[in-house]
C-alpha positions in Angstrom: -39.2 -54.4 -9.4 -42.2 -52.1 -10.1 -44.3 -54.8 -11.6 -43.6 -57.1 -8.6 -44.7 -54.3 -6.2 -47.8 -53.7 -8.3 -48.8 -57.4 -8.4 -48.0 -58.2 -4.8 -48.9 -55.0 -2.9 -51.0 -52.6 -5.0 -53.1 -55.2 -6.9 -54.7 -56.9 -3.8 -55.7 -53.4 -2.5 -57.2 -52.4 -5.9 -59.0 -55.8 -6.1 -60.6 -55.2 -2.7 -61.6 -51.6 -3.6 -63.1 -52.4 -7.1 -64.3 -55.9 -6.1 -63.8 -57.3 -9.6 -65.1 -60.8 -10.2 -62.8 -62.8 -12.4 -64.0 -65.9 -14.3 -61.8 -68.2 -16.3 -58.4 -67.4 -14.9 -57.5 -71.0 -15.4 -57.6 -70.3 -19.2 -54.6 -68.0 -19.0 -51.5 -69.8 -20.5 -48.6 -69.8 -18.1 -46.1 -69.0 -20.8 -45.5 -68.2 -24.5 -46.4 -65.1 -26.5 -50.0 -64.1 -26.0 -52.3 -61.4 -27.4 -55.0 -60.3 -25.0 -58.1 -59.0 -26.8 -61.0 -57.3 -24.9 -64.0 -55.1 -25.4 -63.5 -51.5 -24.2 -66.0 -49.8 -21.9 -64.0 -47.5 -19.7 -60.6 -45.9 -19.2 -60.1 -48.1 -16.2 -60.2 -51.3 -18.4 -56.4 -51.0 -18.8 -56.0 -51.2 -15.1 -58.7 -53.8 -14.4 -57.3 -56.4 -16.9 -53.7 -56.5 -15.6 -55.1 -56.9 -12.1 -57.1 -59.9 -13.2 -54.3 -61.8 -15.1 -51.5 -63.7 -13.5 -49.1 -62.4 -16.2 -47.6 -59.0 -17.0 -49.6 -57.3 -19.8 -48.4 -54.5 -22.0 -50.9 -52.3 -23.8 -51.4 -50.1 -26.8 -52.7 -46.9 -25.1 -54.3 -43.9 -26.7 -51.7 -41.1 -26.8 -54.1 -38.7 -25.1 -53.8 -40.8 -21.9 -50.1 -39.9 -21.7 -50.7 -36.1 -21.8 -53.5 -35.4 -19.4 -53.0 -32.4 -17.1 -52.8 -32.2 -13.4 -51.9 -34.8 -10.7 -54.0 -37.4 -12.3 -52.3 -36.9 -15.7 -48.8 -37.2 -14.2 -49.8 -40.3 -12.3 -51.3 -42.0 -15.4 -48.3 -41.0 -17.6 -45.9 -42.5 -15.0 -48.0 -45.6 -14.5 -48.5 -46.4 -18.2 -44.9 -45.6 -19.1 -43.5 -47.7 -16.2 -45.6 -50.7 -17.4 -44.2 -50.2 -20.9 -47.5 -49.3 -22.5 -47.3 -48.1 -26.1 -48.9 -44.7 -27.0 -50.8 -44.5 -30.3 -52.7 -41.7 -31.9 -56.2 -42.9 -32.8 -57.0 -42.3 -36.5 -53.4 -41.9 -37.5 -52.7 -44.9 -39.7 -48.9 -44.6 -39.6 -48.8 -44.2 -35.8 -51.2 -47.1 -35.3 -49.1 -49.3 -37.6 -46.0 -48.3 -35.7 -47.7 -49.3 -32.4 -48.6 -52.7 -33.9 -45.1 -53.2 -35.0 -43.9 -52.4 -31.5 -46.4 -54.9 -30.3 -44.9 -57.5 -32.6 -41.5 -56.7 -31.1 -42.9 -57.2 -27.6 -44.5 -60.5 -28.6 -41.0 -61.7 -29.8 -39.8 -61.6 -26.2 -40.1 -64.6 -24.0 -43.5 -65.1 -22.3 -44.8 -61.7 -23.3 -48.4 -60.7 -23.3 -49.6 -57.8 -25.4 -53.1 -56.4 -25.0 -55.3 -54.6 -27.6 -58.8 -53.5 -28.0 -60.0 -54.7 -31.4 -62.8 -52.1 -31.6 -60.1 -49.3 -31.6 -61.7 -47.1 -29.0 -64.2 -47.1 -26.1 -67.8 -47.8 -26.7 -69.9 -44.7 -25.8 -73.2 -46.6 -25.7 -72.2 -50.0 -24.2 -72.6 -51.9 -27.4 -69.8 -53.9 -29.1 -68.5 -52.6 -32.4 -66.8 -54.2 -35.4 -63.2 -55.0 -35.0 -60.3 -53.3 -36.8 -58.1 -55.8 -38.6 -54.9 -54.6 -37.0 -55.3 -57.4 -34.5 -55.6 -59.9 -37.4 -52.3 -58.5 -38.8 -50.7 -58.9 -35.4 -51.9 -62.5 -35.1 -50.5 -63.5 -38.5 -47.2 -61.7 -38.0 -46.6 -63.0 -34.5 -48.1 -66.5 -34.6 -49.3 -65.8 -31.0 -52.5 -67.2 -29.5 -55.3 -64.8 -28.5 -56.8 -64.7 -25.1 -60.3 -63.2 -25.4 -61.8 -61.2 -22.5 -65.3 -59.9 -22.0 -65.6 -57.0 -19.6 -68.9 -56.1 -17.8 -69.5 -53.2 -15.5 -66.3 -51.3 -15.8 -68.3 -48.4 -17.3 -70.1 -48.2 -13.9 -66.8 -47.9 -12.0 -65.6 -45.1 -14.2 -68.2 -43.8 -16.7 -66.9 -41.9 -19.7 -66.3 -38.3 -18.7 -65.6 -39.2 -15.1 -62.2 -38.1 -13.7 -61.9 -40.8 -11.1 -63.2 -44.3 -10.5 -66.1 -44.9 -8.2 -65.8 -47.2 -5.2 -68.8 -49.5 -5.0 -69.8 -50.8 -8.5 -68.5 -54.2 -9.3 -67.0 -55.3 -12.6 -66.8 -58.8 -14.1 -63.8 -60.0 -16.1 -64.6 -63.2 -18.2 -61.6 -64.9 -19.6 -62.2 -67.3 -22.5 -60.0 -70.1 -23.8 -56.9 -69.2 -25.9 -57.6 -69.0 -29.6 -55.2 -70.5 -32.2 -55.4 -69.1 -35.7 -52.7 -71.0 -37.4 -55.2 -72.6 -39.7 -55.9 -69.2 -41.3 -52.4 -68.9 -42.7 -53.4 -70.5 -46.1 -55.9 -67.7 -46.8 -55.1 -64.5 -48.7 -53.8 -62.0 -46.1 -56.6 -59.5 -46.2 -59.2 -62.3 -46.0 -57.4 -63.9 -43.1 -57.1 -60.7 -41.2 -60.8 -60.0 -41.5 -61.8 -63.6 -40.6 -59.5 -63.6 -37.5 -60.8 -60.2 -36.3 -64.4 -61.2 -36.8 -63.9 -64.5 -34.9 -62.3 -62.7 -32.0 -65.1 -60.1 -31.8 -67.7 -62.8 -31.9 -66.0 -64.6 -29.0 -65.7 -61.4 -27.0 -69.4 -60.7 -27.6 -70.3 -64.1 -26.1 -68.2 -63.4 -23.1 -69.4 -59.8 -22.5 -73.1 -60.3 -23.5 -73.1 -57.0 -25.3 -75.3 -56.1 -28.3 -73.3 -56.2 -31.5 -73.6 -53.3 -33.9 -71.9 -54.7 -36.9 -70.4 -51.3 -37.7 -67.1 -49.5 -36.8 -67.0 -47.3 -33.8 -66.3 -43.9 -35.4 -67.8 -41.8 -32.7 -65.8 -39.3 -30.6 -64.4 -40.7 -27.4 -65.5 -38.4 -24.6 -62.5 -39.3 -22.5 
């Protein structure tokens, strides 16, 4: 009921306000398990992507998002919880693995789509960082295809440190073709996870046009 309301009533209003340009929506599979992988520039990314896709998307979300104070915090907690988003504490390996295992459970459901940011956290400087291999583990464990997405301009709608999004700047959501990694199953697991992750990041870079650092994003997320 809530998702139907969001997609039919709230989504068109938000699309009008944020004026997001969506390219490649025809690449979104109509059914089957799907891992949505995107670069991460702004808090609002987790709102923009579900508005752009014609399928319900469930996210891993940083645990801090669920505990923000004030009216905004209560709204965000309600919104993310209602959508079934999974909280994870960044930097806590056990918690992160637990979230990936929950993602695996979600992907086992019919026609489910589970979204993840391979970089692990938002980019503070607009560049694209090396991917964490959790997404490679999830691909191998689930057998799901990956839908790569490149975001551009979401950091102008809600820059890091900004409490509320701005009305005026325009974002672009570029959706690539689904990626099938079944051919990596013959490789040693660690090598396969790294190869899958690197290929996804490379594809995201082509879609987003970002400069690639080749290093992990270990900087503090300013929120």
